[in-house]
The first five atom37 places (N, CA, C, CB, O) and aatype in JSON, in Angstrom:
{
  "aatype": [12, 7, 9, 19, 0, 8, 18, 9, 0, 11, 16, 7, 0, 10, 1, 5, 15, 19, 10, 10, 10, 1, 6, 10, 11, 7, 5, 8, 16, 7, 0, 2, 5, 0, 7, 10, 9, 13, 15, 19, 10, 11, 6, 18, 15, 9, 10, 10, 11, 19, 7, 18, 13, 9, 12, 3, 2, 0, 15, 2, 2, 3, 16, 12, 9, 6, 6, 10, 15, 16],
  "atom_mask": [
    [1, 1, 1, 1, 1],
    [1, 1, 1, 0, 1],
    [1, 1, 1, 1, 1],
    [1, 1, 1, 1, 1],
    [1, 1, 1, 1, 1],
    [1, 1, 1, 1, 1],
    [1, 1, 1, 1, 1],
    [1, 1, 1, 1, 1],
    [1, 1, 1, 1, 1],
    [1, 1, 1, 1, 1],
    [1, 1, 1, 1, 1],
    [1, 1, 1, 0, 1],
    [1, 1, 1, 1, 1],
    [1, 1, 1, 1, 1],
    [1, 1, 1, 1, 1],
    [1, 1, 1, 1, 1],
    [1, 1, 1, 1, 1],
    [1, 1, 1, 1, 1],
    [1, 1, 1, 1, 1],
    [1, 1, 1, 1, 1],
    [1, 1, 1, 1, 1],
    [1, 1, 1, 1, 1],
    [1, 1, 1, 1, 1],
    [1, 1, 1, 1, 1],
    [1, 1, 1, 1, 1],
    [1, 1, 1, 0, 1],
    [1, 1, 1, 1, 1],
    [1, 1, 1, 1, 1],
    [1, 1, 1, 1, 1],
    [1, 1, 1, 0, 1],
    [1, 1, 1, 1, 1],
    [1, 1, 1, 1, 1],
    [1, 1, 1, 1, 1],
    [1, 1, 1, 1, 1],
    [1, 1, 1, 0, 1],
    [1, 1, 1, 1, 1],
    [1, 1, 1, 1, 1],
    [1, 1, 1, 1, 1],
    [1, 1, 1, 1, 1],
    [1, 1, 1, 1, 1],
    [1, 1, 1, 1, 1],
    [1, 1, 1, 1, 1],
    [1, 1, 1, 1, 1],
    [1, 1, 1, 1, 1],
    [1, 1, 1, 1, 1],
    [1, 1, 1, 1, 1],
    [1, 1, 1, 1, 1],
    [1, 1, 1, 1, 1],
    [1, 1, 1, 1, 1],
    [1, 1, 1, 1, 1],
    [1, 1, 1, 0, 1],
    [1, 1, 1, 1, 1],
    [1, 1, 1, 1, 1],
    [1, 1, 1, 1, 1],
    [1, 1, 1, 1, 1],
    [1, 1, 1, 1, 1],
    [1, 1, 1, 1, 1],
    [1, 1, 1, 1, 1],
    [1, 1, 1, 1, 1],
    [1, 1, 1, 1, 1],
    [1, 1, 1, 1, 1],
    [1, 1, 1, 1, 1],
    [1, 1, 1, 1, 1],
    [1, 1, 1, 1, 1],
    [1, 1, 1, 1, 1],
    [1, 1, 1, 1, 1],
    [1, 1, 1, 1, 1],
    [1, 1, 1, 1, 1],
    [1, 1, 1, 1, 1],
    [1, 1, 1, 1, 1]
  ],
  "atom_positions": [
    [[103.22, 104.78, 34.62], [101.95, 104.55, 34.14], [100.84, 105.41, 34.7], [101.66, 103.24, 34.35], [100.92, 105.67, 35.9]],
    [[100.02, 105.79, 34.16], [99.1, 106.8, 34.5], [97.5, 106.36, 34.54], [0.0, 0.0, 0.0], [96.97, 105.83, 33.56]],
    [[96.96, 106.56, 35.45], [95.33, 106.13, 35.43], [94.58, 107.2, 35.81], [94.89, 104.93, 36.42], [94.74, 107.74, 36.9]],
    [[93.66, 107.62, 34.91], [92.83, 108.69, 34.96], [91.28, 108.13, 35.02], [93.15, 109.62, 33.7], [90.88, 107.22, 34.29]],
    [[90.45, 108.82, 36.03], [89.08, 108.26, 35.97], [88.17, 109.6, 35.49], [88.59, 107.58, 37.56], [88.3, 110.8, 35.73]],
    [[87.24, 108.86, 34.71], [86.28, 109.9, 34.14], [85.04, 109.26, 34.71], [86.27, 110.1, 32.4], [84.81, 108.05, 34.71]],
    [[84.23, 110.26, 35.22], [83.1, 109.7, 36.03], [81.97, 111.12, 35.57], [83.6, 109.47, 38.04], [82.19, 112.12, 34.88]],
    [[80.74, 110.66, 36.27], [79.6, 111.48, 36.41], [79.45, 111.8, 37.85], [78.37, 110.83, 35.84], [79.26, 110.9, 38.67]],
    [[79.54, 113.03, 38.17], [79.41, 113.41, 39.79], [77.96, 113.17, 39.99], [79.85, 115.1, 40.25], [77.25, 112.79, 39.06]],
    [[77.45, 113.39, 41.26], [76.3, 113.37, 41.66], [75.37, 114.48, 41.06], [76.4, 113.39, 42.96], [74.17, 114.28, 40.85]],
    [[76.05, 115.74, 40.78], [75.08, 116.53, 40.18], [74.96, 116.7, 38.62], [75.26, 117.73, 40.71], [74.42, 117.59, 37.96]],
    [[75.76, 115.35, 38.16], [75.57, 115.41, 36.82], [76.57, 116.0, 35.98], [0.0, 0.0, 0.0], [76.43, 116.0, 34.75]],
    [[77.56, 116.49, 36.53], [78.6, 117.19, 35.74], [79.6, 116.16, 35.63], [79.17, 118.54, 36.37], [79.95, 115.38, 36.52]],
    [[80.05, 116.24, 34.36], [81.37, 115.35, 33.99], [82.59, 115.61, 34.85], [81.85, 115.62, 32.47], [82.78, 116.77, 35.23]],
    [[83.39, 114.73, 35.18], [84.83, 114.9, 36.02], [85.55, 113.96, 35.7], [84.84, 114.89, 37.53], [85.16, 112.88, 35.26]],
    [[86.77, 114.33, 35.93], [87.98, 113.43, 35.9], [89.13, 113.48, 36.95], [88.61, 113.65, 34.67], [89.45, 114.57, 37.41]],
    [[89.66, 112.53, 37.29], [90.51, 112.5, 38.53], [91.81, 111.83, 38.19], [89.8, 111.73, 39.73], [91.72, 110.72, 37.66]],
    [[93.03, 112.34, 38.43], [94.2, 111.54, 38.19], [94.24, 110.79, 39.48], [95.54, 112.38, 37.84], [94.16, 111.31, 40.59]],
    [[94.39, 109.24, 39.19], [94.47, 108.56, 40.35], [95.98, 107.86, 40.67], [93.35, 107.54, 40.26], [96.35, 107.28, 41.69]],
    [[96.63, 108.09, 39.55], [98.02, 107.43, 39.78], [98.91, 107.9, 38.52], [97.91, 105.67, 39.86], [98.52, 107.75, 37.37]],
    [[100.0, 108.41, 38.82], [101.01, 108.78, 37.86], [102.33, 108.33, 38.38], [101.01, 110.28, 37.59], [103.01, 109.09, 39.08]],
    [[102.73, 107.13, 38.07], [103.98, 106.37, 38.59], [104.64, 105.64, 37.65], [103.71, 105.46, 39.64], [104.13, 105.08, 36.68]],
    [[106.13, 105.66, 38.07], [106.72, 104.46, 37.27], [106.74, 103.21, 37.71], [107.95, 104.62, 37.0], [107.04, 102.84, 38.85]],
    [[106.32, 102.38, 36.6], [106.1, 101.06, 36.79], [107.46, 99.95, 36.91], [105.21, 100.75, 35.66], [108.14, 99.45, 36.02]],
    [[107.51, 99.83, 38.28], [108.85, 99.08, 38.41], [108.83, 97.58, 37.82], [109.24, 99.02, 39.98], [107.82, 96.88, 37.91]],
    [[110.1, 97.11, 37.17], [110.31, 95.99, 36.62], [109.64, 96.03, 35.04], [0.0, 0.0, 0.0], [109.45, 97.11, 34.48]],
    [[109.39, 95.03, 34.54], [108.86, 94.8, 33.38], [107.38, 94.96, 33.05], [109.22, 93.69, 33.15], [106.43, 94.6, 33.74]],
    [[107.36, 95.53, 31.94], [105.9, 96.01, 31.59], [104.9, 95.21, 31.36], [105.84, 96.7, 30.55], [103.95, 95.48, 30.62]],
    [[105.08, 93.84, 32.18], [104.05, 92.85, 31.71], [102.61, 92.96, 31.94], [104.35, 91.68, 32.22], [102.31, 93.8, 32.79]],
    [[101.72, 92.39, 31.45], [100.5, 92.48, 31.85], [100.01, 91.98, 33.25], [0.0, 0.0, 0.0], [98.93, 92.3, 33.74]],
    [[100.91, 91.19, 33.83], [100.51, 90.84, 35.12], [100.91, 91.76, 36.31], [101.01, 89.56, 35.34], [100.23, 91.84, 37.34]],
    [[102.1, 92.48, 36.08], [102.75, 93.72, 36.64], [101.72, 94.99, 36.73], [104.02, 94.1, 35.7], [101.36, 95.49, 37.8]],
    [[101.31, 95.43, 35.45], [100.25, 96.3, 35.4], [99.07, 95.87, 36.12], [99.94, 96.54, 34.12], [98.49, 96.66, 36.87]],
    [[98.68, 94.67, 35.96], [97.25, 94.31, 36.38], [97.36, 94.47, 38.13], [96.78, 92.54, 35.78], [96.44, 94.88, 38.84]],
    [[98.65, 94.08, 38.57], [98.63, 94.35, 40.23], [98.64, 95.66, 40.43], [0.0, 0.0, 0.0], [97.8, 96.04, 41.24]],
    [[99.43, 96.61, 39.87], [99.5, 98.08, 40.16], [97.96, 98.63, 40.07], [100.54, 98.88, 39.03], [97.57, 99.21, 41.08]],
    [[97.02, 98.5, 38.96], [95.98, 98.8, 38.64], [95.06, 98.43, 39.96], [95.72, 98.2, 37.36], [94.56, 99.25, 40.73]],
    [[94.97, 97.2, 40.03], [94.21, 96.31, 41.05], [94.29, 97.14, 42.5], [94.98, 94.65, 41.18], [93.34, 97.44, 43.23]],
    [[95.69, 97.42, 42.7], [95.87, 98.09, 44.12], [95.31, 99.11, 44.13], [97.13, 98.39, 44.6], [94.69, 99.33, 45.17]],
    [[95.23, 100.13, 43.1], [94.9, 101.25, 42.69], [93.31, 101.41, 42.9], [95.4, 101.4, 41.34], [92.81, 102.18, 43.72]],
    [[92.71, 100.68, 42.17], [91.0, 100.44, 42.09], [90.81, 100.15, 43.4], [90.33, 99.15, 41.07], [90.02, 100.96, 43.89]],
    [[91.34, 99.0, 44.48], [91.02, 98.88, 45.43], [91.25, 100.01, 46.75], [91.43, 97.82, 45.44], [90.64, 100.03, 47.82]],
    [[92.05, 100.66, 46.42], [92.66, 101.88, 47.22], [91.52, 102.91, 47.28], [94.07, 102.57, 46.46], [91.15, 103.45, 48.33]],
    [[90.97, 103.13, 46.03], [90.0, 104.02, 45.97], [88.56, 103.68, 45.78], [90.33, 104.75, 45.09], [87.67, 104.36, 45.28]],
    [[88.52, 102.35, 46.36], [87.18, 101.99, 46.65], [86.29, 101.69, 45.4], [86.59, 103.08, 47.44], [85.06, 101.66, 45.46]],
    [[86.98, 101.48, 44.34], [86.01, 101.42, 43.04], [86.16, 100.05, 42.03], [86.39, 102.81, 42.06], [85.97, 100.02, 40.82]],
    [[86.54, 98.99, 42.87], [86.88, 97.84, 42.2], [85.48, 97.53, 41.37], [87.39, 96.63, 43.27], [85.6, 97.39, 40.16]],
    [[84.29, 97.43, 41.9], [83.14, 97.19, 41.28], [82.38, 98.4, 40.38], [82.32, 96.73, 42.35], [81.27, 98.15, 39.92]],
    [[82.91, 99.54, 40.18], [82.4, 100.76, 39.65], [83.09, 100.93, 38.38], [82.59, 101.96, 40.57], [82.56, 101.71, 37.59]],
    [[84.14, 100.36, 38.04], [84.82, 100.34, 36.53], [83.91, 99.81, 35.68], [86.14, 99.47, 36.34], [83.19, 98.85, 35.97]],
    [[83.89, 100.52, 34.4], [83.1, 99.85, 33.4], [83.87, 99.7, 32.22], [0.0, 0.0, 0.0], [83.53, 98.8, 31.46]],
    [[84.95, 100.49, 31.88], [85.6, 100.41, 30.58], [87.4, 100.81, 30.83], [84.71, 101.6, 29.47], [87.76, 101.5, 31.79]],
    [[88.11, 100.39, 30.08], [89.69, 100.48, 30.05], [89.65, 101.25, 28.51], [90.67, 98.7, 30.16], [89.04, 100.87, 27.5]],
    [[90.34, 102.21, 28.66], [91.04, 102.57, 27.12], [92.49, 102.75, 27.16], [90.49, 104.0, 26.44], [92.97, 103.39, 28.1]],
    [[93.25, 102.25, 26.25], [94.73, 101.81, 26.27], [95.02, 101.67, 24.83], [95.05, 100.4, 27.1], [94.2, 101.53, 23.93]],
    [[96.2, 101.72, 24.75], [96.9, 101.49, 23.07], [96.77, 99.9, 22.76], [98.89, 101.96, 22.94], [96.18, 99.2, 23.58]],
    [[97.15, 99.52, 21.94], [96.96, 98.32, 21.12], [98.07, 97.33, 21.38], [96.91, 98.68, 19.61], [98.18, 96.4, 20.58]],
    [[99.01, 97.42, 22.53], [99.93, 96.66, 22.89], [99.36, 95.34, 23.47], [100.73, 97.38, 23.74], [98.28, 95.38, 24.06]],
    [[100.02, 94.19, 23.33], [99.73, 92.9, 23.81], [99.87, 92.83, 25.31], [100.59, 91.92, 23.17], [99.16, 91.96, 25.82]],
    [[100.53, 93.47, 26.04], [100.37, 93.19, 27.35], [99.41, 93.87, 27.87], [101.39, 93.35, 28.03], [99.3, 93.69, 29.09]],
    [[98.57, 94.68, 27.34], [97.37, 95.32, 27.87], [96.31, 94.22, 27.56], [97.04, 96.83, 27.17], [95.46, 94.08, 28.44]],
    [[96.2, 93.36, 26.39], [95.23, 92.15, 26.53], [95.39, 91.03, 27.72], [95.35, 91.38, 25.23], [94.51, 90.3, 28.19]],
    [[96.86, 91.13, 28.09], [97.25, 90.24, 29.28], [96.7, 90.92, 30.53], [98.9, 90.03, 29.42], [96.11, 90.31, 31.42]],
    [[96.91, 92.1, 30.53], [96.55, 92.98, 31.77], [94.86, 92.7, 32.05], [96.9, 94.79, 31.4], [94.44, 92.43, 33.18]],
    [[94.18, 92.79, 31.11], [92.68, 92.97, 31.28], [92.45, 91.36, 31.43], [91.78, 93.83, 29.88], [91.5, 91.25, 32.21]],
    [[92.87, 90.13, 31.04], [92.58, 89.14, 31.37], [92.94, 88.76, 32.87], [93.01, 88.47, 30.47], [92.21, 88.05, 33.57]],
    [[94.03, 89.25, 33.25], [94.72, 89.14, 34.83], [93.4, 89.82, 35.77], [96.51, 90.29, 35.02], [92.78, 89.22, 36.64]],
    [[93.19, 91.16, 35.35], [91.94, 91.58, 36.09], [90.82, 91.01, 36.1], [91.58, 92.6, 35.81], [90.22, 91.15, 37.17]],
    [[90.28, 90.37, 35.26], [88.85, 89.92, 34.96], [88.96, 88.45, 35.69], [88.44, 89.86, 33.14], [87.91, 87.81, 35.78]],
    [[90.06, 87.91, 36.18], [89.92, 86.85, 37.06], [89.97, 87.16, 38.53], [90.87, 85.94, 36.76], [89.85, 86.25, 39.35]]
  ]
}
């Protein structure tokens, strides 16, 4: 799984950072993905700063977003 953050720096410059590039252990369920994403967002202290997720159209991504929103 890869997580990349795109953001605007204090200088106004567009920036991007790779937050995670790791094999997702176990099944690729929405719940497993949500757990990993939640821990990364918490580790970087950006839980309340995320505005959007961009991903493919797999149904487990819908489940992952539902898990994160609760």
